[in-house]
VEXMAR-936663 format. One record per residue (C-alpha): residue number from 1; x, y, z; residue in one letter. Coordinates in pm, 1 decimal, padded with zeros to 6 digits. Example, Ala and Ser with C-alpha at 12.3 -4.5 7.8 and 13.67 -1.06 7.14 Angstrom:
2
[r 1,[01230.0,-00450.0,00780.0],a],
[r 2,[01367.0,-00106.0,00714.0],s],
// end
This chain:
313
[r 1,[-01278.9,00797.9,-01585.9],x],
[r 2,[-01603.3,00701.9,-01777.2],x],
[r 3,[-01905.6,00804.1,-01565.7],x],
[r 4,[-02246.2,00665.5,-01684.4],x],
[r 5,[-02579.1,00551.4,-01552.0],x],
[r 6,[-02454.1,00188.6,-01594.8],x],
[r 7,[-02131.3,00244.3,-01420.8],x],
[r 8,[-02061.6,-00017.9,-01128.2],x],
[r 9,[-02037.7,00140.1,-00766.3],x],
[r 10,[-01705.2,00099.8,-00597.9],x],
[r 11,[-01688.3,00160.8,-00264.5],x],
[r 12,[-01369.2,00327.7,-00149.0],x],
[r 13,[-01267.4,00345.5,00225.0],x],
[r 14,[-00952.4,00537.6,00286.8],x],
[r 15,[-00778.0,00677.3,00590.9],x],
[r 16,[-00455.1,00676.4,00790.1],x],
[r 17,[-00315.3,00365.9,00945.0],x],
[r 18,[-00498.7,00245.7,01247.5],x],
[r 19,[-00817.6,00423.5,01161.6],x],
[r 20,[-01025.2,00105.8,01146.0],x],
[r 21,[-01051.4,00073.9,00758.7],x],
[r 22,[-01035.0,-00296.0,00758.3],x],
[r 23,[-01297.7,-00337.3,01015.3],x],
[r 24,[-01527.7,-00108.8,00845.6],x],
[r 25,[-01477.7,-00270.2,00521.0],x],
[r 26,[-01577.0,-00606.1,00661.1],x],
[r 27,[-01886.2,-00466.4,00827.3],x],
[r 28,[-01991.7,-00310.3,00506.6],x],
[r 29,[-01891.2,-00614.1,00296.0],x],
[r 30,[-02135.7,-00826.6,00537.1],x],
[r 31,[-02430.8,-00592.9,00480.6],x],
[r 32,[-02404.9,-00509.6,00125.8],x],
[r 33,[-02292.5,-00815.1,-00034.9],x],
[r 34,[-01933.4,-00716.7,-00081.6],x],
[r 35,[-01594.9,-00842.1,-00095.3],x],
[r 36,[-01250.3,-00668.9,-00012.3],x],
[r 37,[-00987.9,-00534.3,-00233.8],x],
[r 38,[-00698.6,-00445.4,-00035.5],x],
[r 39,[-00511.6,-00126.1,-00172.2],x],
[r 40,[-00177.0,-00136.7,00036.3],x],
[r 41,[00178.8,-00127.8,-00109.2],x],
[r 42,[00328.7,-00374.6,00190.5],x],
[r 43,[00029.7,-00631.5,00190.1],x],
[r 44,[00104.5,-00754.3,-00158.4],x],
[r 45,[00420.2,-00935.0,-00037.3],x],
[r 46,[00400.8,-01281.3,00090.4],x],
[r 47,[00530.7,-01350.3,00445.7],x],
[r 48,[00512.9,-01009.7,00580.5],x],
[r 49,[00198.4,-01027.4,00778.2],x],
[r 50,[00178.7,-00896.3,01110.2],x],
[r 51,[00360.9,-00573.7,01059.8],x],
[r 52,[00182.6,-00487.0,00748.0],x],
[r 53,[-00154.2,-00515.7,00885.8],x],
[r 54,[-00297.5,-00811.9,00706.0],x],
[r 55,[-00620.3,-00919.1,00859.7],x],
[r 56,[-00592.0,-01288.0,01002.9],x],
[r 57,[-00822.8,-01539.5,00836.5],x],
[r 58,[-01012.2,-01568.6,01153.8],x],
[r 59,[-01100.5,-01210.5,01181.4],x],
[r 60,[-01235.5,-01176.8,00823.1],x],
[r 61,[-01584.7,-01305.8,00905.3],x],
[r 62,[-01564.2,-01520.3,00578.8],x],
[r 63,[-01531.6,-01235.9,00361.6],x],
[r 64,[-01298.6,-01271.2,00081.6],x],
[r 65,[-00991.8,-01047.8,00070.2],x],
[r 66,[-00819.1,-00994.8,-00256.2],x],
[r 67,[-00507.0,-00831.5,-00388.4],x],
[r 68,[-00285.7,-00948.9,-00080.4],x],
[r 69,[00026.7,-01191.4,-00120.8],x],
[r 70,[00065.9,-01116.9,-00483.1],x],
[r 71,[00449.2,-01107.7,-00484.6],x],
[r 72,[00761.8,-01271.7,-00337.1],x],
[r 73,[00981.8,-01037.2,-00115.0],x],
[r 74,[01241.4,-01055.0,-00363.9],x],
[r 75,[01036.6,-00931.3,-00645.5],x],
[r 76,[01000.8,-00569.5,-00743.5],x],
[r 77,[00603.9,-00477.7,-00731.8],x],
[r 78,[00495.7,-00147.7,-00860.6],x],
[r 79,[00172.6,00054.7,-00899.3],x],
[r 80,[00125.9,-00053.1,-01242.5],x],
[r 81,[00146.3,-00432.1,-01165.7],x],
[r 82,[-00111.1,-00342.9,-00874.1],x],
[r 83,[-00360.4,-00188.1,-01134.1],x],
[r 84,[-00333.6,-00497.0,-01355.7],x],
[r 85,[-00417.0,-00738.7,-01077.7],x],
[r 86,[-00695.7,-00482.6,-00948.6],x],
[r 87,[-00873.3,-00480.8,-01285.0],x],
[r 88,[-00874.7,-00860.4,-01296.6],x],
[r 89,[-01034.2,-00872.3,-00937.2],x],
[r 90,[-01287.1,-00609.4,-01024.8],x],
[r 91,[-01406.3,-00801.6,-01330.0],x],
[r 92,[-01426.6,-01121.1,-01139.5],x],
[r 93,[-01651.9,-00932.4,-00876.7],x],
[r 94,[-01848.3,-00779.0,-01146.4],x],
[r 95,[-01924.6,-01133.7,-01300.0],x],
[r 96,[-02034.3,-01258.3,-00977.5],x],
[r 97,[-02247.8,-00959.6,-00873.3],x],
[r 98,[-02043.7,-00856.0,-00581.5],x],
[r 99,[-01977.1,-00500.8,-00454.0],x],
[r 100,[-01600.5,-00413.2,-00458.9],x],
[r 101,[-01487.6,-00239.9,-00132.9],x],
[r 102,[-01140.2,-00094.0,-00163.0],x],
[r 103,[-00958.7,-00047.7,00176.9],x],
[r 104,[-00688.7,00193.3,00110.6],x],
[r 105,[-00373.8,00270.3,00294.1],x],
[r 106,[-00167.7,00366.6,-00022.8],x],
[r 107,[-00286.7,00667.2,-00212.2],x],
[r 108,[-00055.5,00618.1,-00500.2],x],
[r 109,[-00211.6,00263.4,-00585.3],x],
[r 110,[-00547.3,00418.3,-00540.7],x],
[r 111,[-00454.9,00691.5,-00795.7],x],
[r 112,[-00312.8,00408.9,-01024.2],x],
[r 113,[-00634.5,00238.1,-01026.2],x],
[r 114,[-00877.1,00526.5,-01069.1],x],
[r 115,[-00678.6,00780.5,-01274.2],x],
[r 116,[-00431.7,00544.7,-01456.0],x],
[r 117,[-00049.8,00555.1,-01490.8],x],
[r 118,[00186.7,00667.9,-01767.0],x],
[r 119,[00269.5,00419.4,-02046.2],x],
[r 120,[00589.2,00310.8,-01912.4],x],
[r 121,[00800.5,00022.8,-02093.8],x],
[r 122,[00750.6,-00340.1,-01972.9],x],
[r 123,[01001.6,-00492.1,-01721.0],x],
[r 124,[01333.3,-00623.8,-01828.4],x],
[r 125,[01446.2,-00909.5,-01620.0],x],
[r 126,[01795.6,-00898.5,-01762.8],x],
[r 127,[01841.8,-00513.0,-01720.1],x],
[r 128,[01692.0,-00530.3,-01369.1],x],
[r 129,[01947.5,-00810.2,-01278.5],x],
[r 130,[02242.1,-00610.3,-01401.7],x],
[r 131,[02123.8,-00301.0,-01210.6],x],
[r 132,[02070.0,-00505.9,-00902.3],x],
[r 133,[02427.2,-00666.5,-00929.8],x],
[r 134,[02560.5,-00286.5,-00959.3],x],
[r 135,[02388.6,-00201.6,-00643.2],x],
[r 136,[02518.3,-00513.5,-00467.1],x],
[r 137,[02879.6,-00471.6,-00578.5],x],
[r 138,[02917.1,-00086.2,-00577.0],x],
[r 139,[02633.8,00004.8,-00321.4],x],
[r 140,[02292.8,00177.4,-00356.5],x],
[r 141,[02459.6,00532.2,-00349.9],x],
[r 142,[02635.5,00444.8,-00668.9],x],
[r 143,[02309.3,00352.2,-00834.6],x],
[r 144,[02147.5,00679.1,-00685.8],x],
[r 145,[02447.2,00882.8,-00865.9],x],
[r 146,[02380.8,00703.2,-01198.2],x],
[r 147,[01989.9,00796.3,-01166.3],x],
[r 148,[02082.5,01157.4,-01082.3],x],
[r 149,[02288.3,01183.4,-01401.5],x],
[r 150,[01998.1,01009.0,-01625.7],x],
[r 151,[01680.4,01124.0,-01452.4],x],
[r 152,[01735.3,01406.2,-01185.9],x],
[r 153,[01374.1,01457.8,-01111.4],x],
[r 154,[01343.1,01095.8,-01014.7],x],
[r 155,[01654.5,01102.1,-00817.5],x],
[r 156,[01521.8,01379.1,-00592.4],x],
[r 157,[01205.0,01189.4,-00521.5],x],
[r 158,[01368.0,00854.4,-00467.2],x],
[r 159,[01583.1,00789.5,-00149.4],x],
[r 160,[01944.3,00646.0,-00181.2],x],
[r 161,[01831.9,00336.6,-00008.0],x],
[r 162,[01528.4,00246.1,-00219.1],x],
[r 163,[01709.1,00032.2,-00449.7],x],
[r 164,[01379.0,-00120.5,-00614.7],x],
[r 165,[01234.1,00222.3,-00696.9],x],
[r 166,[01576.6,00317.0,-00830.1],x],
[r 167,[01591.8,00026.9,-01040.8],x],
[r 168,[01264.3,00087.1,-01185.9],x],
[r 169,[01312.9,00443.2,-01278.2],x],
[r 170,[01664.3,00357.0,-01448.1],x],
[r 171,[01492.5,00071.6,-01633.4],x],
[r 172,[01224.5,00311.4,-01771.7],x],
[r 173,[01493.8,00566.9,-01860.9],x],
[r 174,[01707.2,00316.9,-02035.5],x],
[r 175,[01455.3,00130.2,-02220.0],x],
[r 176,[01235.9,00421.9,-02329.4],x],
[r 177,[01481.2,00694.0,-02363.0],x],
[r 178,[01244.6,00927.4,-02180.5],x],
[r 179,[01283.9,01024.2,-01793.9],x],
[r 180,[01005.3,00860.3,-01568.6],x],
[r 181,[00887.0,01205.8,-01485.3],x],
[r 182,[00822.3,01277.6,-01861.3],x],
[r 183,[00616.1,00963.1,-01902.4],x],
[r 184,[00422.2,01044.7,-01583.6],x],
[r 185,[00320.3,01364.7,-01734.6],x],
[r 186,[00200.5,01201.1,-02044.6],x],
[r 187,[-00165.0,01089.4,-02096.7],x],
[r 188,[-00331.0,00829.9,-01860.4],x],
[r 189,[-00606.3,00595.4,-01902.7],x],
[r 190,[-00840.9,00609.1,-01607.5],x],
[r 191,[-01071.8,00336.6,-01476.8],x],
[r 192,[-01372.8,00292.6,-01682.5],x],
[r 193,[-01724.3,00160.3,-01597.6],x],
[r 194,[-01714.1,00242.8,-01217.4],x],
[r 195,[-01863.4,00495.5,-01001.1],x],
[r 196,[-01632.6,00536.7,-00679.1],x],
[r 197,[-01813.7,00621.5,-00367.9],x],
[r 198,[-01529.9,00748.6,-00132.4],x],
[r 199,[-01561.3,00736.0,00235.7],x],
[r 200,[-01275.4,00878.7,00455.8],x],
[r 201,[-01192.3,00802.8,00839.8],x],
[r 202,[-01040.7,01111.9,01012.5],x],
[r 203,[-01052.9,01020.9,01383.4],x],
[r 204,[-00915.2,01267.1,01630.0],x],
[r 205,[-00546.4,01292.9,01592.7],x],
[r 206,[-00450.9,01244.3,01975.4],x],
[r 207,[-00682.2,00938.1,01972.2],x],
[r 208,[-00532.1,00813.5,01655.6],x],
[r 209,[-00166.4,00822.8,01790.7],x],
[r 210,[-00280.2,00653.7,02116.9],x],
[r 211,[-00432.4,00368.8,01893.2],x],
[r 212,[-00110.6,00333.8,01689.5],x],
[r 213,[00080.0,00292.5,02009.4],x],
[r 214,[-00147.6,00021.4,02132.5],x],
[r 215,[-00150.2,-00132.7,01791.4],x],
[r 216,[00227.0,-00173.6,01779.7],x],
[r 217,[00230.6,-00353.0,02120.9],x],
[r 218,[-00043.8,-00575.0,01997.8],x],
[r 219,[00162.4,-00665.8,01690.7],x],
[r 220,[00471.0,-00746.2,01900.2],x],
[r 221,[00241.7,-00949.9,02134.0],x],
[r 222,[00105.2,-01142.1,01830.6],x],
[r 223,[00464.6,-01267.2,01754.6],x],
[r 224,[00588.3,-01007.1,01509.6],x],
[r 225,[00953.2,-01051.3,01625.7],x],
[r 226,[00928.3,-01421.1,01551.0],x],
[r 227,[00770.5,-01359.3,01215.6],x],
[r 228,[01067.0,-01113.3,01129.5],x],
[r 229,[01341.6,-01373.1,01273.5],x],
[r 230,[01192.4,-01647.2,01050.3],x],
[r 231,[01213.1,-01416.2,00758.1],x],
[r 232,[01583.9,-01358.8,00813.0],x],
[r 233,[01641.4,-01724.7,00880.7],x],
[r 234,[01499.6,-01803.5,00544.0],x],
[r 235,[01764.6,-01622.8,00367.9],x],
[r 236,[01614.1,-01310.5,00263.4],x],
[r 237,[01877.3,-01035.8,00230.2],x],
[r 238,[01838.1,-00693.9,00408.4],x],
[r 239,[01801.5,-00553.1,00043.4],x],
[r 240,[01452.5,-00716.4,-00003.8],x],
[r 241,[01219.1,-00411.2,-00029.3],x],
[r 242,[00989.5,-00525.0,00252.5],x],
[r 243,[01269.7,-00507.0,00505.5],x],
[r 244,[01235.7,-00115.7,00447.4],x],
[r 245,[00894.7,-00115.3,00574.5],x],
[r 246,[00809.3,00034.6,00917.5],x],
[r 247,[00887.7,-00228.0,01167.8],x],
[r 248,[01057.5,-00477.1,00979.2],x],
[r 249,[01363.0,-00250.0,00955.3],x],
[r 250,[01374.2,-00173.8,01347.5],x],
[r 251,[01315.1,-00522.1,01417.0],x],
[r 252,[01575.6,-00668.5,01205.9],x],
[r 253,[01831.7,-00412.6,01356.5],x],
[r 254,[01716.6,-00552.5,01715.6],x],
[r 255,[01760.3,-00924.5,01604.3],x],
[r 256,[02115.8,-00840.0,01462.1],x],
[r 257,[02215.0,-00669.8,01813.4],x],
[r 258,[02208.8,-00317.4,01714.1],x],
[r 259,[01918.7,-00195.6,01950.2],x],
[r 260,[01724.8,-00343.7,02213.5],x],
[r 261,[01346.5,-00436.6,02184.4],x],
[r 262,[01232.5,-00137.2,02362.8],x],
[r 263,[01414.9,00107.5,02166.7],x],
[r 264,[01294.6,-00079.6,01850.3],x],
[r 265,[00930.8,-00040.0,01960.3],x],
[r 266,[00968.5,00328.9,02027.6],x],
[r 267,[01112.1,00386.8,01683.3],x],
[r 268,[00831.7,00174.4,01536.6],x],
[r 269,[00586.7,00410.0,01694.9],x],
[r 270,[00736.1,00720.6,01602.3],x],
[r 271,[00761.5,00602.8,01241.9],x],
[r 272,[00395.6,00501.0,01230.0],x],
[r 273,[00276.8,00817.9,01352.5],x],
[r 274,[00489.5,01008.6,01098.6],x],
[r 275,[00360.1,00770.6,00836.1],x],
[r 276,[-00004.1,00835.5,00951.9],x],
[r 277,[00061.3,01207.2,00918.7],x],
[r 278,[00174.3,01168.9,00541.7],x],
[r 279,[-00138.5,00956.1,00463.2],x],
[r 280,[-00381.1,01196.2,00603.4],x],
[r 281,[-00185.6,01495.6,00392.2],x],
[r 282,[-00221.0,01267.0,00088.6],x],
[r 283,[-00578.2,01169.1,00127.0],x],
[r 284,[-00699.9,01531.6,00202.9],x],
[r 285,[-00618.3,01612.0,-00149.8],x],
[r 286,[-00843.8,01336.6,-00268.9],x],
[r 287,[-01168.6,01466.2,-00426.8],x],
[r 288,[-01535.3,01362.3,-00345.4],x],
[r 289,[-01463.3,01206.6,-00006.1],x],
[r 290,[-01735.2,01186.3,00260.7],x],
[r 291,[-01513.3,01237.2,00556.2],x],
[r 292,[-01646.4,01068.5,00890.9],x],
[r 293,[-01468.5,01184.1,01220.1],x],
[r 294,[-01432.1,00849.8,01401.6],x],
[r 295,[-01283.3,00511.8,01372.3],x],
[r 296,[-01415.1,00228.0,01137.8],x],
[r 297,[-01495.8,-00002.4,01410.0],x],
[r 298,[-01720.6,00267.4,01620.6],x],
[r 299,[-02085.1,00157.5,01573.2],x],
[r 300,[-02185.6,00524.4,01490.0],x],
[r 301,[-01912.0,00566.5,01223.4],x],
[r 302,[-02017.1,00221.4,01069.9],x],
[r 303,[-02369.9,00308.4,01055.6],x],
[r 304,[-02300.9,00670.5,00890.8],x],
[r 305,[-02080.9,00492.9,00636.8],x],
[r 306,[-02348.8,00223.7,00570.7],x],
[r 307,[-02603.6,00508.0,00499.8],x],
[r 308,[-02354.6,00675.8,00270.7],x],
[r 309,[-02289.8,00350.2,00066.8],x],
[r 310,[-02661.5,00277.9,00050.0],x],
[r 311,[-02742.0,00645.7,-00067.2],x],
[r 312,[-02480.8,00664.1,-00331.8],x],
[r 313,[-02470.8,00296.9,-00474.9],x],
// end
């Protein structure tokens, strides 16, 4: 990443789910003249709102939020596409002299933006259609076996139910003639012209888990079941990638009569806590992070974050 005296500040707020990243981002945007760039692989899909944690319009305090609702649920969206959208948004904010504030839930998307990705081939709709049809007729396990023959490294990393990722890995292998892992080891182009200021939220683990449990209940009370029912009624198939997200899979099983709502809620709570642990592990590998031991909506934590942002801009 190019670092010069003329580099523009890029405020990065990272941390596990339910740590208060969105609340902190909005508060800092109000005080620093910024706008929010959401860095979350679930919030790019239209229609999947409550369970992915999208901030409702009424709670955004008139602060623009970018990089959400970028794709239809049936589309395959990957980190490279996120980077392209993010670069466009960053250029727009720079023209308007607004501070970009990145609220990060997906570490891979942050890495794609700051460090770059491999030079993979452009998507082929025709090839993707053929691979998707094969998954539908022969089953996802067949696609995984094919991937294991062509790119064993990718097959080890990608789960047998994750059809979109399998399709992308096969697409890269068939179009480029090289495994995705080999391309990922090749040179990358980092983000130029920006100076990241990273603030990490690290609330106590026990309090974080309590907040996760309360957040799941709040989402259910806000109409999450009705949202999932409407998505299923719209004709979306269970193979649409967003139905693999935490909560959507469990509530889909509930609505199909497989489990009761209490069991679905408990599974969501457990899965979310496990996800938070994975996020913590990932973000701890990030360099140059100013860690704050609190939630983003705590006044003291917000003041400490504001001081860091002001000092390092």
